[in-house]
Phi, psi and omega in degrees: 000144176275166187300316181296324179291319178298318181290320179294319177296320177298314181295329182276346181285131177291125180271145178292137178235157178161211185249135178235167177218138166254119184246131174278113186286341183275315181247358173083000179292150182227153166244123181248136178208177179231163176202149170275359178214084185302315179301320180293316182294320181292322177293317181294319181299314179301317181293317180297319180293320177294323182278352180077025183241015179296142182289339179273101185298321180296313175302315182299318181295314180299320181293321178298317182289317189259341182087156183300330182291347183271007183230150172231146176243132184215153174272121180274323185199148179241155178247125177294135180292151181264150176278345180287129183292338182262010185291132175242111185285356187304315178296318178294322175293321178299320179292318180295318180294320180301320179297317178290324174300316179297320181286320185263340183041063182277058182238157178054237182292345184262352185185183183253356181283154177279128182302148176294148177285138180288146175104000000 
């Protein structure tokens, strides 16, 4: 296959989407998030954490102090792609994330997520 064909095939391939978690194995804290492209977001997170540029300062600080081996990155749940061409997964991803946030409560001493606003 030529390069153009490989690039086109890559762009046309459905990427796995869903909910992920970065877990601190020392203190149990977690960061929970979603993406329409799990492999890309997980790769980007690893790169940002290694480079010291991740936007979550507390997570970045803990990684610097404890080292990368003290963390694991995992996919918690995936969302099946739809056959509908007009499908927008944002609401489904938000609902799936809300379930995991409710179950794990990754706020304060338990995590790196920002607590939901009351009201």
